N, C-alpha and C positions, 0 to 999 in steps of 0.2 A: 504494500499499500504506499502511496506517495506521502501521506501525512501520518506517520506511525504514532506520534504522541498525541494526536488530536482525536477527540471524540466526535461523534456525529453532531452533538449539540454545538460544539465550537465551530465546526465547519458550516453548519446552518446559519449561525450568527454572523460568521465572516461573509457568507453569501448575501445575507440581508444587508450588512453594512456596505458591501460593494454595490449592491443595487441602489441603496440610498444615495451613495456618492454619485453614481452615474445619473440618477434622476435629478439630483441637485445641480449637477453640471449642465445637463440638458436644459433645465429651467433657467439657469443663469444665462446660457447662450441665447435662449429665446428672449430673455429680458433685454439683452443688448441689441439684438437684431430687429425685433418687431417694431420698436419705436422709430427706428431709422426707415424701415420699409414703409411704415404707415405715413411718416412725414413725407417721404418721396412720393407715394401715391396721392396723398392729399394735395401736395404742392403741384404735382403734374395736372391733376384734375382742375385745380383752381386756375392754373395758367391757361389751360385750354378753354375753360368756361369764360374767363375774363378776356381771352384773346390777346394776351400779352405776347410781344414779339420775342423777348428773351425770357428764359425760364427763371425769373427772379424768385417767385414763390416756391418753386421746386427746390431751389438752392437753400432758401431760408428754412423751409419746413424740414428738409433733410438734416440741416445743421441743428435745428431744435430737437429732432429725434435723436441725433448723435449726442446731445447733451443730456437729454431726459433719460435715455437708456442706462448709462452708467450711474446716474443718481438713483434710479429705481433699484438697480442691482446692489449698490452699496447699502441702501436702506434695508433691503431684503436680507442681505448677508448678515448685517449687524443684528437684525431681529432674530434670525434663525440661530445664530451663534449664541445669543443671549438666552434663548429658550432652551437650547441644548445644554448649556452650562448650568442653568437653573435646574433642569431635570436631573442632571448628573449629581448636583449638590443634594437635591432632595433624596435621590436614591442612596447616596452615601450616608446621609444622616439616618435614613430609615434602617439601613443595614447595621449601623452602629447601635441604634436603639434595640434592634432585634438580637444582636449578639452580646450586648452588654459592654461593649468596648467604650462607649461614651461615658460610662460612670467612673467616678474617681474613688 
């Protein structure tokens, strides 16, 4: 067997952790790309609707999307990390209470 010292439970947990990391990475990539694409599409549509000769609104809206995407990603990452740390602290405290290690 490839993982001799590992039990099935540890491998299953590692698989869930890997899937979680991949899902978070995919969501982060979409958070960067979608505002840019939405700004591009909206700007293009506005330029065609208003009949502008040069695609000013396409450029402006694409740049707005390029600024909004990283801001959304940063806020999401900070919130997700804070929730993960809080959950880990609560789990650690509960484990200490159950084992009696937290008593002096």
